[in-house]
ZANULUM-632942 format. One record per residue (C-alpha): residue number from 1; residue in one letter; chain; x, y, z. Coordinates in nm, 4 decimals. Layout:
N
+-----+---+---+----------+----------+----------+
|   k | r | c |        u |        v |        w |
+-----+---+---+----------+----------+----------+
| NUM | a | A |        X |        Y |        Z |
...
+-----+---+---+----------+----------+----------+
END
This chain:
384
+-----+---+---+----------+----------+----------+
|   k | r | c |        u |        v |        w |
+-----+---+---+----------+----------+----------+
|   1 | x | A |   0.7259 |  -0.2233 |  -0.2373 |
|   2 | x | A |   0.7674 |  -0.0189 |  -0.5541 |
|   3 | x | A |   0.8273 |  -0.1869 |  -0.8858 |
|   4 | x | A |   0.6782 |  -0.2090 |  -1.2325 |
|   5 | x | A |   0.4082 |  -0.4714 |  -1.1911 |
|   6 | x | A |   0.2442 |  -0.5890 |  -1.5127 |
|   7 | x | A |   0.0218 |  -0.8964 |  -1.5071 |
|   8 | x | A |  -0.3238 |  -1.0288 |  -1.5797 |
|   9 | x | A |  -0.3987 |  -0.9841 |  -1.2116 |
|  10 | x | A |  -0.2943 |  -0.6181 |  -1.2349 |
|  11 | x | A |  -0.5380 |  -0.5589 |  -1.5159 |
|  12 | x | A |  -0.8179 |  -0.7240 |  -1.3241 |
|  13 | x | A |  -0.7428 |  -0.5246 |  -1.0116 |
|  14 | x | A |  -0.7247 |  -0.2035 |  -1.2118 |
|  15 | x | A |  -1.0619 |  -0.2556 |  -1.3732 |
|  16 | x | A |  -1.2102 |  -0.3563 |  -1.0386 |
|  17 | x | A |  -1.0870 |  -0.0323 |  -0.8834 |
|  18 | x | A |  -1.3310 |   0.1925 |  -1.0687 |
|  19 | x | A |  -1.5222 |   0.3592 |  -0.7918 |
|  20 | x | A |  -1.8784 |   0.4684 |  -0.7384 |
|  21 | x | A |  -1.9543 |   0.7431 |  -0.4867 |
|  22 | x | A |  -2.1823 |   0.6749 |  -0.1942 |
|  23 | x | A |  -2.3213 |   0.9190 |   0.0604 |
|  24 | x | A |  -2.2177 |   0.9448 |   0.4213 |
|  25 | x | A |  -2.1711 |   1.1483 |   0.7351 |
|  26 | x | A |  -1.8303 |   1.3039 |   0.7488 |
|  27 | x | A |  -1.9320 |   1.6647 |   0.6873 |
|  28 | x | A |  -1.6931 |   1.8317 |   0.4476 |
|  29 | x | A |  -1.9008 |   2.0541 |   0.2185 |
|  30 | x | A |  -1.7404 |   1.8576 |  -0.0673 |
|  31 | x | A |  -2.0129 |   1.9252 |  -0.3146 |
|  32 | x | A |  -2.0038 |   2.0441 |  -0.6689 |
|  33 | x | A |  -1.7306 |   2.0460 |  -0.9289 |
|  34 | x | A |  -1.4861 |   2.2712 |  -0.7412 |
|  35 | x | A |  -1.3678 |   1.9717 |  -0.5392 |
|  36 | x | A |  -1.3416 |   1.7340 |  -0.8328 |
|  37 | x | A |  -0.9999 |   1.7333 |  -0.9992 |
|  38 | x | A |  -0.9642 |   1.5577 |  -1.3328 |
|  39 | x | A |  -0.6184 |   1.4129 |  -1.3915 |
|  40 | x | A |  -0.5304 |   1.2984 |  -1.7425 |
|  41 | x | A |  -0.2113 |   1.0959 |  -1.7602 |
|  42 | x | A |  -0.0187 |   1.0079 |  -2.0758 |
|  43 | x | A |   0.3323 |   0.8788 |  -2.1326 |
|  44 | x | A |   0.4705 |   1.2341 |  -2.1293 |
|  45 | x | A |   0.2070 |   1.4555 |  -1.9677 |
|  46 | x | A |   0.0140 |   1.4936 |  -1.6422 |
|  47 | x | A |  -0.2714 |   1.7363 |  -1.7036 |
|  48 | x | A |  -0.4921 |   1.8528 |  -1.4177 |
|  49 | x | A |  -0.8231 |   2.0316 |  -1.4606 |
|  50 | x | A |  -0.7497 |   2.2931 |  -1.1945 |
|  51 | x | A |  -0.4419 |   2.4199 |  -1.0145 |
|  52 | x | A |  -0.6428 |   2.5564 |  -0.7209 |
|  53 | x | A |  -0.9244 |   2.3996 |  -0.5214 |
|  54 | x | A |  -1.0880 |   2.4362 |  -0.1786 |
|  55 | x | A |  -0.9288 |   2.2424 |   0.1068 |
|  56 | x | A |  -1.1268 |   1.9547 |   0.2483 |
|  57 | x | A |  -1.2456 |   1.6414 |   0.0795 |
|  58 | x | A |  -1.1381 |   1.6219 |  -0.2819 |
|  59 | x | A |  -1.2180 |   1.3698 |  -0.5511 |
|  60 | x | A |  -0.9541 |   1.2907 |  -0.8120 |
|  61 | x | A |  -1.0856 |   1.1334 |  -1.1302 |
|  62 | x | A |  -0.7892 |   0.9831 |  -1.3090 |
|  63 | x | A |  -0.7741 |   0.8668 |  -1.6697 |
|  64 | x | A |  -0.4686 |   0.7015 |  -1.8204 |
|  65 | x | A |  -0.4548 |   0.7844 |  -2.1908 |
|  66 | x | A |  -0.0973 |   0.6631 |  -2.2238 |
|  67 | x | A |   0.0490 |   0.3287 |  -2.3289 |
|  68 | x | A |   0.2119 |   0.2516 |  -1.9920 |
|  69 | x | A |   0.0776 |   0.1540 |  -1.6522 |
|  70 | x | A |   0.0947 |   0.4659 |  -1.4364 |
|  71 | x | A |   0.0632 |   0.5890 |  -1.0792 |
|  72 | x | A |  -0.0850 |   0.9161 |  -0.9566 |
|  73 | x | A |   0.0207 |   1.0850 |  -0.6332 |
|  74 | x | A |  -0.0724 |   1.3929 |  -0.4348 |
|  75 | x | A |   0.2500 |   1.4969 |  -0.2629 |
|  76 | x | A |   0.3520 |   1.7373 |   0.0101 |
|  77 | x | A |   0.6370 |   1.9761 |  -0.0874 |
|  78 | x | A |   0.8860 |   1.7445 |   0.0872 |
|  79 | x | A |   0.7630 |   1.4455 |  -0.1184 |
|  80 | x | A |   0.5654 |   1.2812 |   0.1595 |
|  81 | x | A |   0.2583 |   1.1169 |   0.0142 |
|  82 | x | A |  -0.0888 |   1.2557 |   0.0853 |
|  83 | x | A |  -0.2642 |   0.9958 |  -0.1245 |
|  84 | x | A |  -0.1857 |   0.7737 |  -0.4202 |
|  85 | x | A |  -0.3234 |   0.5191 |  -0.6620 |
|  86 | x | A |  -0.0936 |   0.2690 |  -0.8290 |
|  87 | x | A |  -0.1350 |   0.0321 |  -1.1235 |
|  88 | x | A |  -0.3616 |   0.2450 |  -1.3413 |
|  89 | x | A |  -0.3632 |   0.0575 |  -1.6679 |
|  90 | x | A |  -0.3675 |   0.2145 |  -2.0148 |
|  91 | x | A |  -0.7170 |   0.3158 |  -2.1183 |
|  92 | x | A |  -0.8618 |   0.2882 |  -1.7681 |
|  93 | x | A |  -1.0117 |   0.5356 |  -1.5213 |
|  94 | x | A |  -1.0059 |   0.5439 |  -1.1442 |
|  95 | x | A |  -1.1521 |   0.7675 |  -0.8756 |
|  96 | x | A |  -0.9736 |   0.8571 |  -0.5535 |
|  97 | x | A |  -1.1260 |   1.0389 |  -0.2552 |
|  98 | x | A |  -0.8886 |   1.2187 |  -0.0179 |
|  99 | x | A |  -0.8844 |   1.4752 |   0.2603 |
| 100 | x | A |  -0.6431 |   1.7582 |   0.1759 |
| 101 | x | A |  -0.5592 |   2.0451 |   0.4093 |
| 102 | x | A |  -0.4919 |   2.3996 |   0.2896 |
| 103 | x | A |  -0.1446 |   2.4368 |   0.1452 |
| 104 | x | A |   0.0835 |   2.3758 |  -0.1498 |
| 105 | x | A |   0.1065 |   2.0309 |  -0.3110 |
| 106 | x | A |   0.2124 |   1.8550 |  -0.6270 |
| 107 | x | A |   0.0153 |   1.6064 |  -0.8324 |
| 108 | x | A |   0.2521 |   1.3581 |  -0.9952 |
| 109 | x | A |   0.1905 |   1.1016 |  -1.2673 |
| 110 | x | A |   0.4495 |   0.8257 |  -1.3020 |
| 111 | x | A |   0.4257 |   0.6504 |  -1.6407 |
| 112 | x | A |   0.5923 |   0.3127 |  -1.6077 |
| 113 | x | A |   0.5677 |   0.3607 |  -1.2290 |
| 114 | x | A |   0.9281 |   0.4816 |  -1.1994 |
| 115 | x | A |   1.1138 |   0.8036 |  -1.1398 |
| 116 | x | A |   0.9982 |   1.1294 |  -0.9830 |
| 117 | x | A |   0.7040 |   1.1565 |  -1.2178 |
| 118 | x | A |   0.5601 |   1.4365 |  -1.4280 |
| 119 | x | A |   0.4463 |   1.6976 |  -1.1764 |
| 120 | x | A |   0.1974 |   1.9800 |  -1.1532 |
| 121 | x | A |   0.1952 |   2.2282 |  -0.8668 |
| 122 | x | A |  -0.1483 |   2.2755 |  -0.7086 |
| 123 | x | A |  -0.2858 |   2.4656 |  -0.4108 |
| 124 | x | A |  -0.5614 |   2.3813 |  -0.1652 |
| 125 | x | A |  -0.7115 |   2.7082 |  -0.0464 |
| 126 | x | A |  -0.8959 |   2.8106 |   0.2682 |
| 127 | x | A |  -0.8527 |   2.6919 |   0.6205 |
| 128 | x | A |  -1.1771 |   2.5088 |   0.6849 |
| 129 | x | A |  -1.1124 |   2.1622 |   0.8183 |
| 130 | x | A |  -1.3405 |   1.8724 |   0.7405 |
| 131 | x | A |  -1.5971 |   1.8293 |   1.0174 |
| 132 | x | A |  -1.5653 |   1.4692 |   1.1184 |
| 133 | x | A |  -1.7901 |   1.2382 |   1.3056 |
| 134 | x | A |  -1.6091 |   1.1965 |   1.6430 |
| 135 | x | A |  -1.6000 |   0.8225 |   1.5780 |
| 136 | x | A |  -1.3713 |   0.8870 |   1.2822 |
| 137 | x | A |  -1.1319 |   1.0884 |   1.4965 |
| 138 | x | A |  -1.1261 |   0.7944 |   1.7357 |
| 139 | x | A |  -1.0604 |   0.5593 |   1.4432 |
| 140 | x | A |  -0.7626 |   0.7678 |   1.3304 |
| 141 | x | A |  -0.6200 |   0.7731 |   1.6838 |
| 142 | x | A |  -0.6599 |   0.3978 |   1.7173 |
| 143 | x | A |  -0.5030 |   0.3325 |   1.3780 |
| 144 | x | A |  -0.2090 |   0.5584 |   1.4629 |
| 145 | x | A |  -0.1572 |   0.3503 |   1.7772 |
| 146 | x | A |  -0.1802 |   0.0308 |   1.5706 |
| 147 | x | A |   0.0792 |   0.1518 |   1.3184 |
| 148 | x | A |   0.3215 |   0.2373 |   1.5981 |
| 149 | x | A |   0.2669 |  -0.0991 |   1.7647 |
| 150 | x | A |   0.3459 |  -0.2772 |   1.4383 |
| 151 | x | A |   0.6671 |  -0.0801 |   1.3936 |
| 152 | x | A |   0.7681 |  -0.1437 |   1.7540 |
| 153 | x | A |   0.7023 |  -0.5176 |   1.7169 |
| 154 | x | A |   0.8935 |  -0.5381 |   1.3903 |
| 155 | x | A |   1.2276 |  -0.4211 |   1.5269 |
| 156 | x | A |   1.3062 |  -0.7181 |   1.7547 |
| 157 | x | A |   1.2021 |  -0.9645 |   1.4841 |
| 158 | x | A |   1.4125 |  -0.7829 |   1.2265 |
| 159 | x | A |   1.7068 |  -0.7813 |   1.4670 |
| 160 | x | A |   1.6734 |  -1.1575 |   1.5077 |
| 161 | x | A |   1.6915 |  -1.1878 |   1.1292 |
| 162 | x | A |   1.9827 |  -0.9443 |   1.1013 |
| 163 | x | A |   2.1760 |  -1.1154 |   1.3819 |
| 164 | x | A |   2.1453 |  -1.4491 |   1.2027 |
| 165 | x | A |   2.2781 |  -1.2918 |   0.8837 |
| 166 | x | A |   2.5701 |  -1.1329 |   1.0692 |
| 167 | x | A |   2.6458 |  -1.4679 |   1.2339 |
| 168 | x | A |   2.6637 |  -1.6287 |   0.8893 |
| 169 | x | A |   2.3806 |  -1.8687 |   0.9796 |
| 170 | x | A |   2.1856 |  -1.9058 |   0.6557 |
| 171 | x | A |   1.9232 |  -2.1451 |   0.7918 |
| 172 | x | A |   1.8478 |  -1.9321 |   1.0983 |
| 173 | x | A |   1.8226 |  -1.6231 |   0.8788 |
| 174 | x | A |   1.5815 |  -1.8007 |   0.6440 |
| 175 | x | A |   1.3664 |  -1.9044 |   0.9371 |
| 176 | x | A |   1.3486 |  -1.5484 |   1.0739 |
| 177 | x | A |   1.2995 |  -1.3715 |   0.7410 |
| 178 | x | A |   0.9241 |  -1.3911 |   0.6744 |
| 179 | x | A |   0.8044 |  -1.3158 |   1.0269 |
| 180 | x | A |   1.0335 |  -1.0120 |   1.0432 |
| 181 | x | A |   0.8224 |  -0.8559 |   0.7667 |
| 182 | x | A |   0.4679 |  -0.9009 |   0.9020 |
| 183 | x | A |   0.4366 |  -0.5679 |   1.0860 |
| 184 | x | A |   0.5715 |  -0.3844 |   0.7836 |
| 185 | x | A |   0.3273 |  -0.5585 |   0.5497 |
| 186 | x | A |   0.0323 |  -0.4740 |   0.7758 |
| 187 | x | A |   0.1052 |  -0.1012 |   0.7661 |
| 188 | x | A |   0.2980 |  -0.0579 |   0.4417 |
| 189 | x | A |   0.0978 |   0.2449 |   0.3163 |
| 190 | x | A |   0.2030 |   0.4412 |   0.6260 |
| 191 | x | A |   0.5678 |   0.3551 |   0.5664 |
| 192 | x | A |   0.5374 |   0.4378 |   0.1965 |
| 193 | x | A |   0.3876 |   0.7780 |   0.2791 |
| 194 | x | A |   0.7327 |   0.9032 |   0.3826 |
| 195 | x | A |   0.8664 |   0.8387 |   0.0331 |
| 196 | x | A |   1.2265 |   0.7518 |   0.1221 |
| 197 | x | A |   1.1964 |   0.4508 |   0.3540 |
| 198 | x | A |   1.0280 |   0.1923 |   0.1314 |
| 199 | x | A |   1.2977 |   0.2061 |  -0.1419 |
| 200 | x | A |   1.5605 |   0.1350 |   0.1217 |
| 201 | x | A |   1.4005 |  -0.1637 |   0.2911 |
| 202 | x | A |   1.1448 |  -0.3291 |   0.0634 |
| 203 | x | A |   1.2328 |  -0.2733 |  -0.3002 |
| 204 | x | A |   1.2880 |  -0.5578 |  -0.5441 |
| 205 | x | A |   1.5694 |  -0.5551 |  -0.7956 |
| 206 | x | A |   1.3356 |  -0.4683 |  -1.0838 |
| 207 | x | A |   1.2078 |  -0.1719 |  -0.8831 |
| 208 | x | A |   1.5420 |   0.0068 |  -0.8880 |
| 209 | x | A |   1.5481 |   0.3309 |  -1.0807 |
| 210 | x | A |   1.7293 |   0.3563 |  -1.4129 |
| 211 | x | A |   2.0974 |   0.4072 |  -1.3484 |
| 212 | x | A |   2.0985 |   0.2422 |  -1.0066 |
| 213 | x | A |   2.3463 |  -0.0410 |  -0.9617 |
| 214 | x | A |   2.1991 |  -0.3571 |  -0.8039 |
| 215 | x | A |   2.5371 |  -0.4333 |  -0.6487 |
| 216 | x | A |   2.5861 |  -0.0925 |  -0.4887 |
| 217 | x | A |   2.2371 |   0.0561 |  -0.4589 |
| 218 | x | A |   2.0072 |  -0.2354 |  -0.3798 |
| 219 | x | A |   1.9440 |  -0.2677 |  -0.0053 |
| 220 | x | A |   1.6816 |  -0.4109 |   0.2253 |
| 221 | x | A |   1.4967 |  -0.7352 |   0.2853 |
| 222 | x | A |   1.4752 |  -0.8537 |  -0.0741 |
| 223 | x | A |   1.8452 |  -0.8010 |  -0.1413 |
| 224 | x | A |   1.9172 |  -1.0277 |   0.1549 |
| 225 | x | A |   1.6445 |  -1.2685 |   0.0447 |
| 226 | x | A |   1.8278 |  -1.3170 |  -0.2859 |
| 227 | x | A |   2.1566 |  -1.3810 |  -0.1063 |
| 228 | x | A |   2.0043 |  -1.6419 |   0.1235 |
| 229 | x | A |   1.7907 |  -1.8386 |  -0.1205 |
| 230 | x | A |   1.9426 |  -1.7775 |  -0.4646 |
| 231 | x | A |   2.3108 |  -1.7091 |  -0.3996 |
| 232 | x | A |   2.3188 |  -1.9258 |  -0.0876 |
| 233 | x | A |   2.5969 |  -1.7288 |   0.0714 |
| 234 | x | A |   2.6630 |  -1.4571 |   0.3271 |
| 235 | x | A |   2.9563 |  -1.2255 |   0.2723 |
| 236 | x | A |   3.0621 |  -0.9094 |   0.4515 |
| 237 | x | A |   2.8358 |  -0.7192 |   0.2142 |
| 238 | x | A |   2.5294 |  -0.9061 |   0.3454 |
| 239 | x | A |   2.6374 |  -0.8446 |   0.7034 |
| 240 | x | A |   2.6654 |  -0.4731 |   0.6313 |
| 241 | x | A |   2.3239 |  -0.4796 |   0.4633 |
| 242 | x | A |   2.1755 |  -0.6444 |   0.7729 |
| 243 | x | A |   2.3004 |  -0.3553 |   0.9851 |
| 244 | x | A |   2.1655 |  -0.1063 |   0.7316 |
| 245 | x | A |   1.8248 |  -0.2740 |   0.7388 |
| 246 | x | A |   1.8016 |  -0.2238 |   1.1141 |
| 247 | x | A |   1.9121 |   0.1385 |   1.0807 |
| 248 | x | A |   1.6423 |   0.2067 |   0.8216 |
| 249 | x | A |   1.3709 |   0.0231 |   1.0130 |
| 250 | x | A |   1.4624 |   0.2135 |   1.3289 |
| 251 | x | A |   1.4178 |   0.5333 |   1.1293 |
| 252 | x | A |   1.0724 |   0.4095 |   1.0251 |
| 253 | x | A |   0.9869 |   0.3216 |   1.3855 |
| 254 | x | A |   1.0788 |   0.6716 |   1.5034 |
| 255 | x | A |   0.8917 |   0.8504 |   1.2243 |
| 256 | x | A |   0.5718 |   0.6458 |   1.2000 |
| 257 | x | A |   0.4064 |   0.8532 |   1.4730 |
| 258 | x | A |   0.4401 |   1.1657 |   1.2590 |
| 259 | x | A |   0.2559 |   1.0229 |   0.9568 |
| 260 | x | A |  -0.0392 |   1.2173 |   0.8188 |
| 261 | x | A |  -0.3399 |   0.9917 |   0.8787 |
| 262 | x | A |  -0.7036 |   1.0688 |   0.7966 |
| 263 | x | A |  -1.0114 |   0.8488 |   0.7612 |
| 264 | x | A |  -0.9782 |   0.8617 |   0.3831 |
| 265 | x | A |  -0.6066 |   0.7782 |   0.3928 |
| 266 | x | A |  -0.6904 |   0.4773 |   0.6084 |
| 267 | x | A |  -0.9517 |   0.3640 |   0.3577 |
| 268 | x | A |  -0.7282 |   0.4278 |   0.0582 |
| 269 | x | A |  -0.4434 |   0.2528 |   0.2374 |
| 270 | x | A |  -0.6602 |  -0.0555 |   0.2831 |
| 271 | x | A |  -0.7214 |  -0.0591 |  -0.0916 |
| 272 | x | A |  -0.3478 |  -0.0120 |  -0.1569 |
| 273 | x | A |  -0.2757 |  -0.3195 |   0.0536 |
| 274 | x | A |  -0.5129 |  -0.5273 |  -0.1591 |
| 275 | x | A |  -0.3417 |  -0.3894 |  -0.4699 |
| 276 | x | A |  -0.0092 |  -0.5015 |  -0.3216 |
| 277 | x | A |  -0.1533 |  -0.8510 |  -0.2877 |
| 278 | x | A |  -0.2930 |  -0.8535 |  -0.6411 |
| 279 | x | A |   0.0215 |  -0.7278 |  -0.8104 |
| 280 | x | A |   0.2972 |  -0.8808 |  -0.6008 |
| 281 | x | A |   0.1851 |  -1.1636 |  -0.3765 |
| 282 | x | A |  -0.0650 |  -1.3547 |  -0.5912 |
| 283 | x | A |   0.1763 |  -1.3411 |  -0.8840 |
| 284 | x | A |   0.4661 |  -1.4724 |  -0.6745 |
| 285 | x | A |   0.6788 |  -1.1711 |  -0.7698 |
| 286 | x | A |   0.7277 |  -1.0276 |  -0.4203 |
| 287 | x | A |   0.9076 |  -1.3203 |  -0.2576 |
| 288 | x | A |   1.0485 |  -1.4736 |  -0.5739 |
| 289 | x | A |   1.3406 |  -1.6417 |  -0.3961 |
| 290 | x | A |   1.1977 |  -1.7422 |  -0.0578 |
| 291 | x | A |   0.8418 |  -1.8120 |  -0.1808 |
| 292 | x | A |   0.7047 |  -1.6783 |   0.1485 |
| 293 | x | A |   0.4434 |  -1.4721 |  -0.0390 |
| 294 | x | A |   0.1507 |  -1.6046 |   0.1639 |
| 295 | x | A |   0.2951 |  -1.4603 |   0.4855 |
| 296 | x | A |   0.3081 |  -1.1159 |   0.3213 |
| 297 | x | A |  -0.0364 |  -1.1795 |   0.1732 |
| 298 | x | A |  -0.1839 |  -1.2427 |   0.5171 |
| 299 | x | A |  -0.0120 |  -0.9366 |   0.6637 |
| 300 | x | A |  -0.1543 |  -0.7136 |   0.3896 |
| 301 | x | A |  -0.5045 |  -0.8506 |   0.4434 |
| 302 | x | A |  -0.4798 |  -0.8061 |   0.8206 |
| 303 | x | A |  -0.3706 |  -0.4454 |   0.7790 |
| 304 | x | A |  -0.6521 |  -0.3712 |   0.5352 |
| 305 | x | A |  -0.9055 |  -0.5336 |   0.7641 |
| 306 | x | A |  -0.7833 |  -0.3323 |   1.0630 |
| 307 | x | A |  -0.8496 |  -0.0050 |   0.8785 |
| 308 | x | A |  -1.1884 |  -0.1284 |   0.7661 |
| 309 | x | A |  -1.2969 |  -0.2443 |   1.1110 |
| 310 | x | A |  -1.2051 |   0.0929 |   1.2617 |
| 311 | x | A |  -1.4021 |   0.2818 |   0.9947 |
| 312 | x | A |  -1.6909 |   0.0370 |   0.9830 |
| 313 | x | A |  -1.9223 |   0.1967 |   1.2458 |
| 314 | x | A |  -1.9577 |   0.5097 |   1.0321 |
| 315 | x | A |  -1.9441 |   0.3356 |   0.6952 |
| 316 | x | A |  -2.2150 |   0.0913 |   0.8034 |
| 317 | x | A |  -2.4572 |   0.3762 |   0.8690 |
| 318 | x | A |  -2.3843 |   0.5445 |   0.5390 |
| 319 | x | A |  -2.3664 |   0.2398 |   0.3166 |
| 320 | x | A |  -2.4876 |  -0.0759 |   0.4927 |
| 321 | x | A |  -2.4828 |  -0.2757 |   0.1696 |
| 322 | x | A |  -2.1148 |  -0.1960 |   0.1238 |
| 323 | x | A |  -2.0118 |  -0.3051 |   0.4722 |
| 324 | x | A |  -2.2195 |  -0.6215 |   0.4406 |
| 325 | x | A |  -2.0321 |  -0.7071 |   0.1225 |
| 326 | x | A |  -1.6957 |  -0.6224 |   0.2781 |
| 327 | x | A |  -1.7681 |  -0.8442 |   0.5779 |
| 328 | x | A |  -1.8521 |  -1.1268 |   0.3390 |
| 329 | x | A |  -1.5451 |  -1.0864 |   0.1208 |
| 330 | x | A |  -1.2970 |  -1.0432 |   0.4076 |
| 331 | x | A |  -1.4344 |  -1.3610 |   0.5655 |
| 332 | x | A |  -1.4117 |  -1.5512 |   0.2379 |
| 333 | x | A |  -1.0535 |  -1.4432 |   0.1716 |
| 334 | x | A |  -0.9385 |  -1.5236 |   0.5254 |
| 335 | x | A |  -1.1027 |  -1.8663 |   0.5066 |
| 336 | x | A |  -0.9245 |  -1.9324 |   0.1795 |
| 337 | x | A |  -0.5887 |  -1.8264 |   0.3232 |
| 338 | x | A |  -0.6391 |  -2.0572 |   0.6203 |
| 339 | x | A |  -0.6204 |  -2.3520 |   0.3792 |
| 340 | x | A |  -0.2517 |  -2.2795 |   0.3378 |
| 341 | x | A |  -0.1330 |  -2.2625 |   0.6990 |
| 342 | x | A |  -0.0942 |  -2.5195 |   0.9711 |
| 343 | x | A |  -0.3158 |  -2.3416 |   1.2224 |
| 344 | x | A |  -0.4849 |  -2.0043 |   1.2542 |
| 345 | x | A |  -0.2476 |  -1.8952 |   1.5307 |
| 346 | x | A |   0.0696 |  -1.9322 |   1.3224 |
| 347 | x | A |   0.2259 |  -1.7749 |   1.0163 |
| 348 | x | A |   0.3603 |  -2.1084 |   0.8966 |
| 349 | x | A |   0.2199 |  -2.0955 |   0.5435 |
| 350 | x | A |   0.2704 |  -2.3279 |   0.2498 |
| 351 | x | A |   0.5599 |  -2.2296 |   0.0257 |
| 352 | x | A |   0.4080 |  -2.0397 |  -0.2634 |
| 353 | x | A |   0.5973 |  -2.2450 |  -0.5207 |
| 354 | x | A |   0.3755 |  -2.5358 |  -0.4120 |
| 355 | x | A |   0.0532 |  -2.3434 |  -0.4835 |
| 356 | x | A |  -0.0709 |  -2.4497 |  -0.8250 |
| 357 | x | A |  -0.2075 |  -2.2393 |  -1.1083 |
| 358 | x | A |  -0.5717 |  -2.3139 |  -1.0308 |
| 359 | x | A |  -0.5256 |  -2.2315 |  -0.6627 |
| 360 | x | A |  -0.3484 |  -1.9060 |  -0.7485 |
| 361 | x | A |  -0.6416 |  -1.8176 |  -0.9720 |
| 362 | x | A |  -0.8789 |  -1.8851 |  -0.6812 |
| 363 | x | A |  -0.6734 |  -1.6571 |  -0.4573 |
| 364 | x | A |  -0.6648 |  -1.3885 |  -0.7260 |
| 365 | x | A |  -1.0416 |  -1.4028 |  -0.7701 |
| 366 | x | A |  -1.0957 |  -1.3693 |  -0.3953 |
| 367 | x | A |  -0.8625 |  -1.0671 |  -0.3802 |
| 368 | x | A |  -1.0410 |  -0.8951 |  -0.6675 |
| 369 | x | A |  -1.3808 |  -0.9703 |  -0.5126 |
| 370 | x | A |  -1.2677 |  -0.7827 |  -0.2000 |
| 371 | x | A |  -1.0768 |  -0.5046 |  -0.3786 |
| 372 | x | A |  -1.3782 |  -0.3813 |  -0.5741 |
| 373 | x | A |  -1.6014 |  -0.2950 |  -0.2742 |
| 374 | x | A |  -1.2980 |  -0.1860 |  -0.0708 |
| 375 | x | A |  -1.2286 |   0.0816 |  -0.3334 |
| 376 | x | A |  -1.5567 |   0.2445 |  -0.2238 |
| 377 | x | A |  -1.4733 |   0.2657 |   0.1471 |
| 378 | x | A |  -1.3171 |   0.6142 |   0.1332 |
| 379 | x | A |  -1.6303 |   0.7562 |  -0.0265 |
| 380 | x | A |  -1.8372 |   0.5876 |   0.2425 |
| 381 | x | A |  -1.6813 |   0.8058 |   0.5129 |
| 382 | x | A |  -1.7175 |   1.1362 |   0.3259 |
| 383 | x | A |  -2.0266 |   1.3470 |   0.2601 |
| 384 | x | A |  -2.0327 |   1.4932 |  -0.0889 |
+-----+---+---+----------+----------+----------+
END
């Protein structure tokens, strides 16, 4: 979900995301300054320290010297996302570790987190691939399988939701809405990596680009959510949108197997999922009409934990203190979430409008306590 997300929680998550580099075993010859790219973002510039760097594992050190919250992306020429970091607050710094193959790319800064961004063309040179621990190759293969399974499982649930909308059955559509989104929420970074799918299916009204018309251009789950809970009506427009949702999700299902996935993208994706929680779910902004935020929250945490568990055997050898802390914080957050559902086998969570200010603060603190060590996971599967 892409939107401008400004909140106290965002600031806390941004500060918590400052990363420290730890050693590990994925051999990449990523040593020295030639693989460190400094990115300085302002409200009207995106300066990079080098336009050419060796392929392999690269570290981006990002500083936001502007007045707006920004995002930084490394993009393929066709706008697919190699890696990204959202919600970089003014006056803050973040570090991002990524595996980048030889080729042409663009680094984009998005002040205000909208638009195509201010872009710089860069090139990764050489053809030497990162030498991975075989366990990491197995982790990537298993995660690719997981992402496909989630997409496959989402379609029938989304069709149940869409069919209820097309039948004009508001109550049945409401009942099917939240569970139709779980697979998407678990693997959202993979879907977002394509660039064009997320804006079609998961954008909120305030995430629309300048000049877009909410009546004509807003599509996807949240447009239908507003119709069901706020407008309390289903017209032919909603029925058409239900069909469009299935078309777009089918496109996602077919393309998910082609996503570029690396150990570092898995780790960074896990951190992105926690950022999604901090900036959209804990604040109640994501599901502002249905108040089903805790279902999304749980899906994001499950997806992040899946990536972590797959990478853990290698990360535990390289940084045992980190994995011990991650185990602790995942357990604490899951235990806290369990307070808000009927049983651990269901996704029947308390409506978020019934979660008080103090309880939201407790959830926010637990998310931030996990996000900080999780921001170090990518570095824990890369040798500098």
